[in-house]
C-alpha positions in Angstrom: -5.7 -31.4 2.6 -3.4 -28.4 2.0 -6.4 -26.1 2.0 -7.5 -27.4 5.4 -3.9 -26.9 6.8 -3.8 -23.2 5.6 -7.3 -22.4 6.7 -6.6 -23.7 10.3 -3.3 -21.9 10.3 -5.1 -18.6 9.3 -7.5 -19.0 12.3 -4.5 -19.7 14.6 -2.6 -16.7 13.3 -5.6 -14.4 13.8 -6.2 -15.7 17.3 -2.6 -15.7 18.6 -1.4 -12.5 16.9 0.9 -10.2 19.0 1.0 -6.7 17.7 3.4 -3.8 18.2 2.3 -1.4 21.0 3.1 2.1 19.6 3.5 3.2 16.0 4.5 6.6 14.4 2.6 7.2 11.2 3.3 10.1 8.7 2.7 11.9 6.3 -0.6 11.7 4.3 -4.3 11.6 4.9 -7.2 12.9 2.8 -10.8 12.5 2.3 -11.8 10.1 -0.4 -14.8 10.9 -2.6 -15.8 7.5 -3.7 -17.9 6.9 -6.8 -19.0 3.5 -8.1 -18.5 3.4 -11.8 -21.7 3.9 -13.8 -21.4 3.0 -17.5 -24.3 5.2 -18.3 -22.8 8.3 -16.7 -19.5 7.7 -18.6 -21.5 7.3 -21.8 -23.3 10.6 -21.3 -20.0 12.5 -21.3 -19.2 11.0 -24.7 -22.5 11.8 -26.1 -22.2 15.4 -25.1 -18.8 15.7 -26.7 -18.5 13.7 -29.9 -14.8 14.5 -30.3 -14.0 13.2 -26.8 -13.5 9.6 -27.9 -10.6 10.6 -30.2 -8.9 12.5 -27.5 -9.3 9.6 -25.2 -7.8 7.3 -27.7 -4.8 9.5 -28.2 -4.3 9.8 -24.4 -4.5 6.0 -24.0 -1.7 5.6 -26.6 0.4 8.2 -24.9 -0.6 8.4 -21.2 0.0 11.8 -19.7 2.0 12.5 -16.5 -1.1 14.3 -14.9 -4.7 14.9 -15.6 -5.1 18.2 -17.5 -8.5 17.6 -19.2 -11.5 15.1 -19.1 -9.9 13.1 -21.9 -6.8 12.4 -19.6 -9.3 11.2 -16.8 -11.3 8.9 -19.0 -8.0 7.5 -20.5 -6.6 6.8 -17.0 -10.0 5.1 -16.0 -10.0 3.0 -19.2 -6.3 1.8 -18.6 -7.0 1.0 -15.0 -10.2 -1.1 -16.0 -8.3 -2.6 -18.9 -5.7 -4.2 -16.6 -7.8 -4.6 -13.6 -5.1 -2.6 -11.8 -5.2 0.2 -9.2 -3.7 3.4 -10.9 -3.3 6.7 -9.4 -3.1 9.9 -11.5 -2.9 13.5 -10.2 -4.6 16.9 -11.0 -2.6 19.8 -9.9 -4.1 22.6 -7.8 -3.3 25.1 -10.5 -5.7 23.4 -12.8 -8.8 24.9 -11.1 -10.9 24.2 -14.2 -10.3 20.5 -14.0 -10.9 20.5 -10.2 -14.2 22.2 -10.8 -15.2 19.7 -13.4 -14.9 16.9 -11.0 -16.9 18.8 -8.4 -19.6 19.3 -11.0 -19.7 16.1 -12.9 -19.4 14.0 -9.8 -21.3 16.5 -7.6 -22.8 13.9 -5.1 -20.2 11.0 -4.6 -21.6 7.7 -3.3 -19.5 8.0 -0.2 -17.0 10.2 1.7 -14.4 8.4 3.8 -10.8 8.4 5.2 -8.2 8.1 2.6 -4.4 8.4 2.3 -2.0 5.8 3.7 -1.4 7.4 7.1 -5.1 8.1 7.7 -6.2 4.6 6.8 -3.4 2.9 8.7 -3.9 5.1 11.9 -7.6 4.2 11.9 -6.9 0.5 11.4 -4.4 0.6 14.3 -6.9 2.3 16.6 -9.4 -0.6 15.9 -6.7 -3.2 16.6 -5.8 -1.6 19.9 -2.5 -0.1 18.8 -1.6 3.5 19.8 -0.5 5.6 16.9 1.2 9.0 17.0 0.3 10.7 13.6 2.0 13.6 11.9 0.5 15.4 8.9 1.7 18.6 7.2 -2.0 19.5 6.6 -4.6 18.8 9.3 -7.8 20.7 8.9 -10.8 20.3 11.3 -12.7 18.5 8.5 -9.8 15.9 8.2 -9.6 15.3 11.9 -13.3 14.5 12.0 -12.9 11.3 10.1 -10.2 9.9 12.4 -11.2 7.5 15.1 -11.4 8.9 18.5 -9.3 6.2 20.4 -5.6 5.9 20.5 -4.6 8.3 17.9 -2.4 11.3 19.0 -0.7 14.2 17.4 2.7 15.4 18.6 3.3 18.9 20.1 6.6 20.5 21.0 6.2 22.2 24.4 9.5 23.7 25.5 11.4 21.1 23.5 9.6 18.3 25.3 7.3 15.9 23.3 3.6 15.9 24.3 0.9 14.0 22.6 -2.7 15.3 22.3 -5.7 13.6 20.8 -5.7 14.3 17.1 -9.2 15.8 17.2 -7.8 18.6 19.3 -4.8 19.3 17.1 -6.4 20.7 13.9 -5.0 23.9 12.3 -8.1 26.2 11.3 -6.3 27.6 8.1 -5.2 24.3 6.7 -6.6 23.0 3.5 -8.3 19.6 3.1 -7.0 17.3 0.5 -9.7 15.4 -1.4 -9.1 12.5 -3.7 -11.7 11.1 -6.1 -11.8 7.2 -6.1 -13.6 5.5 -8.9 -14.4 1.9 -8.0 -15.2 -0.6 -10.7 -16.4 -4.2 -10.6 -15.2 -7.3 -12.3 -16.9 -7.3 -15.8 -17.8 -3.7 -15.4 -18.0 -2.0 -18.7 -16.3 1.0 -20.3 -19.2 1.8 -22.6 -17.4 3.4 -25.5 -15.0 1.4 -27.8 -11.5 2.8 -27.4 -9.3 0.1 -28.8 -10.0 -2.6 -31.4 -13.6 -1.3 -31.8 -14.6 -3.3 -28.7 -16.4 -2.6 -25.4 -14.0 -3.1 -22.5 -15.0 -5.4 -19.6 -12.8 -5.1 -16.5 -11.0 -8.5 -15.7 -10.9 -7.7 -11.9 -12.6 -5.5 -9.3 -10.4 -2.5 -8.5 -10.3 1.3 -8.6 -8.8 4.4 -10.4 -7.7 7.3 -8.2 -7.6 10.9 -9.0 -5.4 12.7 -6.5 -5.6 16.4 -5.8 -2.4 18.3 -4.6 -3.2 21.3 -2.4 -0.5 23.6 -1.4 1.7 22.8 1.6 1.5 19.1 1.0 5.2 18.2 1.7 5.9 14.9 3.5 8.1 16.5 6.2 7.7 17.5 9.9 7.8 21.1 10.6 11.0 22.6 12.4 9.3 22.5 15.9 8.4 18.7 15.6 11.8 18.0 14.1 13.4 18.9 17.4 11.4 16.3 19.3 11.7 13.5 16.6 14.3 11.6 18.9 11.7 11.6 21.7 9.0 10.3 19.3 11.5 7.6 18.1 12.1 6.5 21.7 8.5 6.2 22.5 7.4 4.0 19.5 8.2 0.4 18.3 7.6 0.9 14.6 7.4 3.7 12.2 5.2 3.6 8.9 5.9 6.5 6.4 4.1 7.2 3.2 3.0 10.3 1.1 6.3 10.7 -0.6 4.3 10.7 -3.9 3.3 14.2 -3.1 6.9 15.6 -3.8 7.3 17.6 -7.0 10.4 18.2 -9.1 10.5 21.9 -8.3 8.7 24.3 -6.0 7.9 28.1 -6.3 10.5 28.9 -3.6 13.3 27.4 -5.8 13.7 24.2 -3.8 13.7 20.8 -5.5 12.5 17.4 -4.7 16.1 16.4 -3.9 16.4 19.3 -1.5 13.3 18.1 0.5 14.5 14.4 0.3 17.7 15.5 2.1 15.5 17.0 4.9 13.4 13.8 4.9 16.5 11.6 5.3 17.7 13.8 8.2 14.4 13.5 9.9 14.4 9.6 9.5 17.9 9.6 11.0 16.7 11.8 14.0 13.8 9.3 14.6 16.4 6.4 14.9 18.9 8.4 16.9 17.8 7.2 20.3 16.3 3.9 19.4 18.5 1.8 17.1 16.0 -1.0 17.2 13.4 1.0 15.6 11.9 -0.5 12.5 10.8 1.8 9.7 8.5 0.7 6.9 7.7 2.7 3.8 4.5 2.1 1.8 5.4 2.6 -1.9 2.8 4.2 -4.0 2.2 4.9 -7.8 4.3 8.0 -8.6 3.8 9.1 -12.2 7.0 11.2 -12.4 9.9 8.8 -12.9 12.5 11.3 -11.7 10.8 11.8 -8.4 10.2 8.0 -8.1 14.0 7.4 -8.6 15.1 10.0 -6.0 12.5 8.7 -3.5 13.6 5.1 -3.8 17.4 5.7 -3.9 17.5 8.2 -1.2 15.0 6.8 1.3 15.8 3.0 1.0 19.0 3.1 2.9 17.2 4.7 5.9 14.4 2.1 6.2 14.1 -1.5 7.0 11.0 -2.5 5.1 9.0 -1.6 2.0 5.4 -2.6 1.0 4.2 -2.7 -2.6 1.9 -4.4 -5.0 2.2 -6.0 -8.4 2.0 -2.6 -10.3 4.4 -0.7 -8.0 7.2 -3.3 -8.2 7.4 -2.7 -11.9 7.8 1.1 -11.3 10.5 0.4 -8.7 12.3 -2.1 -11.2 12.2 0.5 -13.9 14.0 3.0 -11.7 16.7 0.3 -11.0 16.9 -0.4 -14.8 16.1 -4.1 -14.3 14.7 -4.7 -17.7 15.1 -8.4 -17.7 12.9 -8.8 -14.4 10.4 -6.4 -15.8 10.0 -8.3 -19.0 9.8 -11.6 -17.1 7.0 -10.2 -14.8 5.1 -8.6 -17.7 5.3 -11.9 -19.7 4.0 -14.1 -16.9 3.1 -12.4 -13.6 3.1 -14.9 -10.7 4.6 -15.4 -7.3 7.9 -16.7 -8.7 8.6 -14.0 -11.3 7.6 -11.3 -8.7 10.1 -13.0 -6.3 12.8 -12.7 -8.8 12.0 -8.8 -9.1 12.0 -8.5 -5.2 15.3 -10.4 -5.0 16.9 -7.8 -7.5 15.4 -5.0 -5.4 16.9 -6.4 -2.3 20.3 -6.8 -3.9 20.4 -3.3 -5.3 18.8 -1.4 -2.4 19.9 -3.4 0.6 16.4 -3.6 2.2 15.9 -6.2 5.0 12.2 -6.8 4.2 10.1 -6.5 1.1 6.5 -7.4 1.1 4.5 -7.7 -2.1 0.8 -8.2 -1.8 -1.3 -9.3 -4.8 -4.8 -10.7 -5.2 -4.9 -14.0 -3.3 -1.4 -14.3 -2.1 1.7 -12.5 -0.5 5.4 -12.9 -1.2 7.7 -11.8 1.5 11.6 -11.5 1.1 13.1 -11.4 4.7 16.8 -10.9 5.3 18.0 -13.0 8.3 19.2 -9.9 10.0 15.6 -8.7 10.3 14.5 -9.1 14.1 11.8 -11.6 13.8 11.4 -15.3 12.7 10.3 -16.6 9.3 7.4 -18.3 11.3 6.2 -15.1 12.9 6.5 -13.2 9.6 4.5 -15.9 7.7 1.7 -15.8 10.4 1.7 -12.0 10.2 0.9 -12.3 6.5 -2.1 -14.5 7.3 -3.3 -12.1 10.0 -2.9 -9.3 7.4 -4.9 -11.4 4.9 -7.8 -11.6 7.4 -7.7 -7.8 7.9 -7.9 -7.4 4.2 -10.7 -9.8 3.7 -12.7 -8.2 6.5 -12.3 -4.8 5.1 -13.3 -6.0 1.6 -16.4 -7.8 2.9 -17.6 -5.0 5.1 -16.3 -1.9 3.1 -14.7 -0.7 6.4 -14.8 -1.4 10.1 -18.0 0.1 11.6 -18.8 -1.6 14.8 -17.6 -0.5 18.2 -16.1 -4.0 18.8 -14.7 -5.0 15.4 -12.0 -7.2 16.8 -14.6 -9.4 18.3 -17.2 -9.0 15.6 -16.0 -8.0 12.1 -12.7 -9.7 12.2 -14.5 -12.9 13.2 -16.5 -12.5 10.0 -13.3 -12.2 8.0 -12.3 -15.7 9.3 -15.2 -17.2 7.5 -13.5 -16.5 4.2 -11.4 -19.4 3.1 -7.8 -19.3 1.7 -8.1 -18.8 -1.9 -7.6 -21.4 -4.7 -5.5 -18.7 -6.4 -3.1 -18.4 -3.5 -2.7 -22.3 -3.2 -2.0 -22.5 -6.9 0.6 -19.8 -6.6 2.2 -21.7 -3.8 2.6 -24.8 -5.9 3.6 -22.9 -9.0 6.4 -21.2 -7.0 7.6 -24.6 -5.8 7.5 -26.1 -9.3 9.4 -23.2 -10.8 12.1 -23.3 -8.1 12.6 -27.0 -8.5 12.8 -26.5 -12.3 15.7 -24.0 -11.6 17.6 -26.8 -9.9 16.8 -25.8 -6.2 16.4 -28.9 -4.3 14.0 -29.0 -1.4 11.0 -31.0 0.1 8.1 -29.6 -2.0 5.5 -31.2 0.4 6.9 -29.5 3.4 7.1 -26.3 1.5 3.4 -26.5 0.5 2.6 -27.1 4.2 4.7 -24.2 5.5 5.3 -21.7 2.7 8.8 -20.8 3.9 11.9 -21.4 2.0 15.3 -20.8 3.7 18.6 -19.6 2.0 21.9 -18.6 3.3 21.0 -14.9 3.7 17.3 -14.7 3.5 13.9 -16.4 3.7 11.3 -16.2 1.0 7.8 -16.7 2.2 4.8 -17.4 -0.1 1.5 -17.2 1.9 -1.8 -17.8 0.2 -4.5 -15.4 1.2 -8.2 -15.0 1.1 -10.2 -13.4 -1.6 -13.5 -11.8 -0.3 -16.4 -12.6 -2.6 -18.3 -9.5 -3.9 -16.1 -6.9 -2.2 -17.8 -3.8 -1.0 -14.7 -1.8 -1.5 -11.1 -2.1 -2.6 -9.8 1.2 -1.4 -7.2 1.0 1.5 -7.0 -2.8 1.4 -3.4 -2.7 0.3 -2.4 -0.2 2.9 -4.3 -2.1 5.6 -2.7 -5.5 4.7 0.8 -4.1 4.4 0.5 -2.3 7.8 -1.0 -5.2 9.5 1.7 -7.6 8.4 4.4 -5.1 9.5 3.1 -4.6 13.0 1.9 -8.3 13.7 5.3 -10.2 13.5 6.3 -9.5 17.1 6.2 -13.2 18.4 9.1 -15.3 17.6 8.5 -19.0 16.9 8.8 -20.8 20.2 10.0 -24.1 18.5 12.8 -22.4 16.6 12.9 -21.4 13.0 14.6 -24.5 11.6 11.7 -26.6 12.4 9.4 -24.6 10.2 11.7 -23.7 7.3 12.4 -25.8 4.1 16.2 -25.4 3.4 17.3 -26.2 -0.1 20.3 -28.2 -0.9 21.8 -25.6 -3.1 21.7 -21.8 -2.9 19.4 -20.2 -5.6 21.0 -17.4 -7.6 
């Protein structure tokens, strides 16, 4: 019965979705060289170098902060497969030997496609009929060629007046192209060499390990000419989605630091909002190996944004920065919708964020401050709409047809709400009740919304696509879709749809 209610609600949410009209997206796009993990190919590397296994074991015990040698790469891949989690490690441009190793060892990748949060999101918005203005610090001709041709523009300063040209006409001939290697592995996929406990590892979940390159000039910041027209861009758009801050470094050759650039980033965010105080800004958090950079990004940027999106791995990184050891331990001991909610609640308390969206396999948890300008009902339906976008992308690998809204997204609707998500919904309710929070469990199971004095918590079960073609970009797509699809307010009023506990939960 509950499954039928949520499946019908999913269909209604997709059919009645109202999206934002214009979105500014910045600062990262790249080309993903995607490789499907082949156990035999991995095994060959170890056969050629008998000492490699010992170096990998050492790197697994003490993970490096970047990939300096093949052993570091295999250690990262092993750890990603072991947990079934998406991890991203970087290889610096100065390490030319390692960059060449990837080019040689993975000479003919299985697929080349759009990567990077901004690139993925802009292409998705184009499909959904939403206009996006994209700014990238690097924009090569090769990069522009994998952007969709409709509704994606690049800003130009013409005598201090903002103009917008199709992104395909805006490339800079001398810019480098950033290429990431994405290693997809399947559930039960094998790491063919015993690294720990003399056992062959089987991945518990389909996911990927990302090796990120860092070409020069990759600073998530608008140039001085675009900075002058940021207030005009902010006036034109409804929403802003920023990402790519993981590209920042502690120090630069010119003597500047991460903190120096973050001061400029904050200045530019303020300029975007200066003529549009209703503008909502969302940051897509990403795995950042360097803890000092992670700390600076989170603490300096959070006061300037309204919303943040992250997954079950990234929330642990955020909580570590905030020194929330109790919440980290609770999540690591038993990761579920309730323990993740406790971590989100702590983040909201310490960072003052109005909206925190956590997406996990089979469900979403959303913490929504009552000041945030949408209803809990609309936000919940936006999560379901986003679930369908994620399921469609997983099933198809990407959107390929000329009319994806009427074709591919319809296919996504054939995937039912997951048992995992419904189980998490019930588990969340039971744990809340066990903590002494009194509310109508049956109504919460129907609606997924719990109202407190200052905020709503929404648990929305999601679809899990069977035999996903790809996992790359699904988190970014889901997070962006949920952020832009909560336009409509509940015509019947929030109170009718929200369960209110009798006592405030602390």
